[in-house]
BAFI-843994 format. One line per 5 residues: number of its first residue (from 1); their letters; for each residue x, y, z of N, C-alpha, C. Coordinates in Angstrom, 2 decimals. Layout:
# residues N
NUM> a> X,Y,Z,X,Y,Z,X,Y,Z | ...
END
This chain:
# residues 141
1> milde> 5.10,-42.61,-28.63,5.39,-43.00,-29.76,6.49,-42.20,-30.64 | 7.60,-42.85,-31.23,8.50,-41.79,-32.32,7.98,-42.27,-33.76 | 8.11,-41.23,-34.37,7.77,-41.62,-36.21,8.75,-40.73,-36.86 | 9.97,-41.48,-37.84,10.81,-40.96,-38.52,10.07,-40.95,-39.95 | 9.93,-39.92,-40.33,9.34,-39.37,-41.81,8.08,-40.72,-42.02
6> ptngl> 7.50,-40.50,-41.36,5.98,-41.78,-41.32,5.29,-41.53,-43.05 | 5.42,-40.50,-43.64,4.59,-40.60,-44.73,5.59,-40.78,-45.87 | 7.13,-41.29,-45.74,7.92,-41.22,-46.65,8.09,-42.56,-47.37 | 7.32,-42.28,-48.89,7.50,-43.46,-49.89,6.02,-44.31,-49.93 | 5.06,-43.28,-49.49,3.61,-44.15,-49.37,3.03,-43.52,-50.24
11> eltqi> 2.16,-44.33,-51.05,1.18,-43.68,-51.99,0.49,-42.94,-51.27 | -0.47,-41.90,-52.42,-1.63,-41.25,-51.32,-2.49,-41.78,-50.10 | -2.97,-42.58,-50.74,-4.22,-43.53,-49.66,-3.56,-43.79,-48.77 | -2.57,-44.45,-48.78,-1.45,-44.48,-47.58,-1.32,-43.31,-46.66 | -1.16,-42.01,-47.21,-0.44,-41.36,-46.40,-2.08,-40.62,-45.91
16> rhmrd> -3.07,-40.78,-46.42,-4.23,-40.05,-45.62,-4.42,-40.97,-44.65 | -4.16,-42.36,-44.63,-4.31,-43.58,-43.42,-3.37,-42.77,-42.70 | -2.17,-43.05,-43.00,-1.19,-42.50,-41.94,-1.74,-41.35,-41.18 | -2.03,-40.32,-41.63,-2.01,-38.96,-41.42,-3.39,-39.38,-39.96 | -4.21,-39.78,-40.68,-5.40,-40.38,-39.62,-4.69,-40.87,-38.51
21> lirel> -4.18,-42.12,-38.44,-3.68,-42.49,-37.38,-2.71,-41.95,-36.48 | -2.47,-40.93,-37.07,-1.55,-40.08,-36.05,-2.26,-39.22,-35.25 | -3.02,-38.64,-36.00,-3.60,-37.91,-35.22,-5.17,-38.51,-34.15 | -5.19,-39.91,-33.91,-5.93,-40.60,-33.20,-4.94,-41.47,-32.37 | -3.42,-41.34,-32.50,-3.02,-41.51,-31.77,-2.29,-40.49,-30.72
26> aehat> -1.84,-39.41,-30.87,-2.37,-38.18,-30.67,-3.12,-38.07,-29.27 | -4.63,-38.02,-29.47,-5.93,-38.23,-28.14,-5.40,-38.86,-27.13 | -4.55,-39.83,-27.44,-4.35,-41.00,-25.90,-2.90,-41.01,-25.83 | -1.87,-40.19,-26.42,-0.58,-40.44,-26.25,0.71,-39.67,-26.83 | 1.29,-39.56,-26.44,2.52,-38.61,-26.86,3.34,-39.49,-28.53
31> vivst> 3.14,-38.39,-29.16,3.43,-38.67,-30.78,4.22,-37.83,-31.02 | 5.77,-38.45,-31.12,6.94,-37.33,-32.19,6.84,-38.02,-33.17 | 6.90,-36.90,-34.03,6.83,-36.76,-35.43,8.30,-36.51,-35.86 | 9.31,-37.07,-36.59,9.83,-36.25,-37.17,9.92,-36.30,-38.60 | 10.17,-35.04,-39.11,10.09,-34.67,-40.77,10.35,-33.32,-41.16
36> hilqe> 10.92,-33.43,-42.46,11.48,-32.33,-42.83,10.23,-31.53,-43.83 | 9.37,-32.20,-43.64,8.39,-31.64,-44.42,7.20,-30.95,-43.91 | 6.93,-29.62,-43.99,6.57,-29.29,-43.18,4.73,-29.05,-43.51 | 4.70,-29.34,-44.52,3.09,-29.76,-45.01,2.80,-31.06,-44.32 | 3.78,-31.95,-44.05,3.34,-33.09,-43.52,2.60,-32.80,-41.61
41> vqavg> 3.25,-31.81,-41.17,2.83,-31.35,-40.12,1.55,-30.65,-39.70 | 1.26,-30.10,-41.03,0.28,-28.86,-40.74,-1.18,-29.85,-41.65 | -0.90,-30.80,-42.16,-1.68,-31.78,-42.42,-2.45,-32.78,-41.51 | -1.48,-33.30,-40.63,-1.92,-33.66,-39.38,-2.72,-32.88,-38.61 | -2.91,-31.57,-38.45,-3.16,-30.51,-37.90,-3.17,-30.11,-36.89
46> agsdp> -1.23,-29.92,-36.71,-0.84,-29.72,-35.25,-0.77,-28.10,-35.01 | -1.73,-27.86,-33.86,-1.82,-26.34,-33.50,-3.48,-25.97,-33.48 | -3.80,-27.07,-34.23,-5.35,-26.76,-34.90,-6.62,-27.22,-33.68 | -6.24,-28.06,-33.06,-6.69,-29.39,-32.27,-6.67,-28.57,-30.24 | -7.54,-27.82,-30.00,-7.10,-27.82,-28.42,-7.11,-29.05,-27.72
51> acrwl> -8.13,-29.82,-27.91,-7.57,-30.48,-26.75,-6.21,-31.82,-26.79 | -5.27,-31.02,-28.08,-3.97,-31.76,-27.80,-3.12,-30.89,-28.05 | -2.28,-30.98,-27.32,-1.19,-30.07,-26.95,0.19,-30.71,-28.35 | 0.23,-29.42,-29.39,0.99,-29.72,-30.42,2.56,-28.84,-30.17 | 3.72,-29.33,-30.38,4.80,-28.50,-29.94,5.61,-28.78,-31.34
56> vvdsr> 5.58,-27.61,-32.32,6.35,-27.75,-33.70,7.71,-27.28,-33.11 | 8.82,-27.89,-32.96,10.45,-27.46,-33.18,11.28,-27.64,-35.07 | 11.45,-26.50,-35.19,12.44,-25.91,-36.22,13.43,-25.86,-36.12 | 14.56,-26.77,-35.27,15.84,-26.28,-34.96,16.41,-27.72,-34.99 | 17.81,-27.39,-34.89,19.07,-28.38,-34.56,19.00,-28.90,-33.09
61> vdala> 19.25,-30.22,-32.77,19.77,-30.77,-31.75,20.61,-29.44,-31.19 | 21.83,-29.89,-31.71,22.57,-29.00,-30.65,22.25,-27.24,-30.17 | 21.39,-26.83,-31.12,20.65,-25.42,-30.83,19.57,-25.47,-30.00 | 18.99,-26.89,-30.10,18.23,-27.00,-28.72,18.63,-26.99,-27.44 | 20.23,-27.57,-27.34,21.11,-28.02,-26.29,21.73,-26.37,-25.66
66> deggl> 21.34,-25.74,-26.43,22.63,-24.10,-26.27,21.25,-23.38,-25.53 | 21.79,-23.28,-24.08,21.15,-22.43,-23.56,21.40,-20.89,-24.07 | 22.53,-20.47,-23.97,23.24,-19.44,-23.84,23.48,-19.25,-22.78 | 24.92,-18.39,-22.30,24.99,-18.07,-20.71,26.39,-18.85,-20.58 | 26.74,-18.58,-19.42,27.95,-18.80,-18.78,27.86,-19.40,-17.87
71> lvsvd> 28.29,-20.65,-17.03,27.94,-21.20,-15.81,29.60,-21.05,-15.01 | 29.75,-20.26,-14.18,31.11,-19.97,-13.66,30.92,-20.71,-12.05 | 31.86,-21.55,-11.77,32.20,-21.62,-10.00,33.05,-20.97,-9.61 | 32.92,-20.22,-8.08,34.12,-19.71,-7.63,33.63,-20.02,-5.96 | 35.29,-20.17,-5.51,35.00,-20.34,-4.44,34.62,-19.94,-3.01
76> geasd> 33.73,-18.74,-3.36,32.95,-17.78,-2.70,32.36,-16.78,-3.25 | 31.67,-15.58,-2.52,30.76,-14.78,-2.96,31.69,-13.66,-4.35 | 31.02,-14.04,-5.24,31.84,-13.22,-6.19,30.68,-12.44,-7.50 | 29.52,-12.13,-6.69,27.97,-11.61,-7.19,28.79,-10.21,-7.50 | 28.98,-9.36,-7.16,29.25,-7.91,-6.87,30.13,-7.52,-8.12
81> vlael> 31.11,-8.35,-8.17,32.28,-8.20,-9.17,31.94,-9.11,-10.45 | 31.28,-10.22,-10.48,30.60,-10.59,-12.03,29.72,-9.87,-12.22 | 28.92,-9.23,-11.29,27.62,-8.25,-11.79,28.30,-6.85,-12.85 | 29.43,-6.66,-12.56,30.05,-5.83,-13.93,30.02,-6.37,-14.67 | 30.50,-7.20,-14.98,30.54,-7.68,-16.47,29.09,-8.01,-17.45
86> gaves> 28.20,-8.36,-16.77,26.96,-8.52,-16.77,25.97,-8.99,-16.23 | 24.68,-9.52,-17.02,23.67,-10.09,-15.54,23.97,-11.51,-15.24 | 24.21,-11.07,-13.71,24.30,-12.74,-13.08,22.73,-13.56,-13.01 | 22.40,-14.22,-13.59,20.84,-14.66,-13.51,20.37,-15.36,-12.93 | 21.66,-15.90,-12.00,20.77,-16.86,-10.93,22.42,-17.45,-10.32
91> lddqg> 22.40,-18.05,-9.25,23.42,-18.42,-7.63,22.62,-19.41,-6.90 | 23.23,-20.54,-6.89,23.77,-21.59,-6.10,24.99,-22.25,-5.70 | 24.74,-22.81,-4.35,25.84,-23.51,-3.82,25.77,-25.21,-4.34 | 27.11,-25.65,-5.01,26.94,-26.79,-5.13,28.90,-27.21,-4.50 | 28.55,-28.22,-3.68,29.41,-28.70,-3.30,30.16,-27.98,-2.76
96> glrry> 30.01,-27.12,-1.65,31.29,-25.89,-1.12,31.33,-24.76,-2.66 | 31.10,-24.71,-3.31,31.18,-24.08,-4.71,30.44,-22.99,-4.92 | 30.39,-21.62,-5.05,29.24,-20.94,-5.47,28.74,-20.38,-7.24 | 27.73,-21.07,-7.76,27.83,-21.56,-8.64,27.09,-19.89,-9.72 | 27.72,-19.49,-10.26,26.71,-18.55,-11.03,26.40,-18.28,-12.36
101> rlglp> 25.20,-18.09,-13.06,25.11,-18.09,-14.07,25.04,-16.61,-14.70 | 25.31,-16.38,-15.60,26.01,-15.18,-16.32,25.34,-15.06,-17.79 | 24.70,-14.08,-18.06,24.05,-14.18,-19.40,25.30,-13.42,-20.33 | 26.35,-14.25,-20.23,27.04,-13.84,-21.14,28.05,-15.03,-22.07 | 28.28,-15.01,-23.35,28.56,-16.23,-24.59,29.86,-16.91,-24.03
106> ltaap> 30.40,-17.95,-23.80,31.49,-19.07,-23.77,33.18,-17.92,-24.03 | 32.70,-17.12,-25.10,34.00,-16.13,-25.42,34.29,-15.39,-24.57 | 33.72,-15.02,-23.61,33.64,-14.28,-22.49,34.25,-14.90,-21.04 | 34.47,-15.97,-21.00,34.86,-16.64,-19.95,36.86,-16.13,-20.09 | 37.51,-15.49,-20.68,38.72,-15.10,-20.09,38.71,-13.53,-18.93
111> qvagk> 37.34,-13.03,-19.89,37.13,-11.92,-18.73,37.16,-12.12,-17.70 | 36.21,-13.10,-17.16,35.34,-13.87,-16.32,36.51,-14.09,-15.27 | 37.47,-14.90,-15.72,38.43,-15.13,-15.27,39.15,-14.17,-14.09 | 39.19,-13.05,-14.94,40.10,-11.79,-14.28,39.14,-11.15,-13.33 | 38.05,-11.71,-13.05,37.01,-10.93,-12.38,35.99,-11.46,-11.44
116> tggqr> 36.65,-12.26,-10.72,36.34,-13.08,-9.72,36.62,-12.71,-8.43 | 36.49,-11.16,-8.21,37.08,-10.98,-6.83,38.18,-11.41,-5.64 | 38.86,-11.99,-6.20,39.75,-12.55,-5.28,39.35,-13.86,-5.01 | 38.23,-14.75,-5.66,37.82,-15.42,-5.42,38.46,-17.07,-6.58 | 38.84,-17.97,-6.04,39.31,-18.66,-7.35,38.41,-19.65,-7.96
121> lwrwt> 39.08,-19.51,-9.14,37.77,-20.07,-9.96,38.41,-21.36,-10.19 | 36.78,-21.94,-10.24,37.17,-23.57,-10.18,36.75,-23.92,-11.73 | 35.67,-23.51,-12.34,35.27,-24.24,-13.75,34.68,-22.72,-14.24 | 34.16,-23.28,-15.81,33.87,-22.36,-16.36,33.02,-23.21,-17.77 | 31.93,-23.26,-17.74,31.22,-23.65,-19.04,30.49,-23.65,-19.94
126> acsrn> 30.02,-23.51,-20.86,28.89,-23.15,-21.69,27.54,-23.60,-21.13 | 26.34,-23.07,-20.56,24.93,-23.59,-20.06,24.70,-24.55,-21.14 | 24.33,-25.62,-21.13,23.49,-26.09,-21.67,22.65,-27.16,-21.19 | 21.62,-27.71,-22.22,20.04,-28.78,-21.37,20.59,-29.90,-22.05 | 20.68,-30.93,-21.49,20.61,-32.48,-21.83,19.18,-32.73,-22.62
131> adaiw> 19.06,-33.75,-23.59,17.80,-34.07,-23.66,16.86,-34.38,-22.90 | 16.72,-34.78,-21.57,15.93,-35.09,-20.47,15.33,-33.83,-20.13 | 16.06,-32.74,-20.07,15.78,-31.17,-19.96,14.67,-30.49,-20.75 | 15.58,-30.72,-22.61,14.71,-30.19,-23.39,13.34,-30.76,-23.18 | 13.25,-32.65,-23.15,11.98,-32.69,-23.03,11.08,-32.21,-21.58
136> kqclp> 11.54,-32.09,-20.84,10.72,-31.58,-19.64,10.13,-29.97,-19.72 | 10.92,-29.12,-20.69,10.30,-28.24,-20.66,9.15,-27.79,-21.72 | 9.34,-28.90,-22.75,8.17,-29.51,-23.89,6.68,-29.96,-23.04 | 6.63,-30.31,-21.50,5.81,-30.44,-21.00,4.81,-29.75,-20.41 | 3.65,-29.77,-20.35,2.60,-28.43,-19.56,3.42,-28.79,-18.27
141> t> 3.50,-28.13,-17.51,3.29,-27.62,-16.09,2.62,-27.83,-15.22
END
């Protein structure tokens, strides 16, 4: 269930009832509460009930999506040369291309373009997550 500002415009007794309802729902279902009032999050007991898994996120969506780092795709082995620029965090093959995840900002892309060890650079992009990936990260493993 997704609730956006669930106590906005309510009277005090209605606010108490809404908080109780949120706590009750959270025992049996996933409840997402969007609010800018931290007091509301604290009032429903976020983080105080070990039976419930609470996640409090105070961030913009674009900041959540930004993983940091740079994805580089080349047509062959370039890990040794790319390692000279910074941390090569991961490597995989995708469609005949070697994909490297570098711990570098997108602004480092021109430096990477010159350091591919003679391999053809096919693509570079900023590492990012879609909403589904962000949600999966929040779920228990």
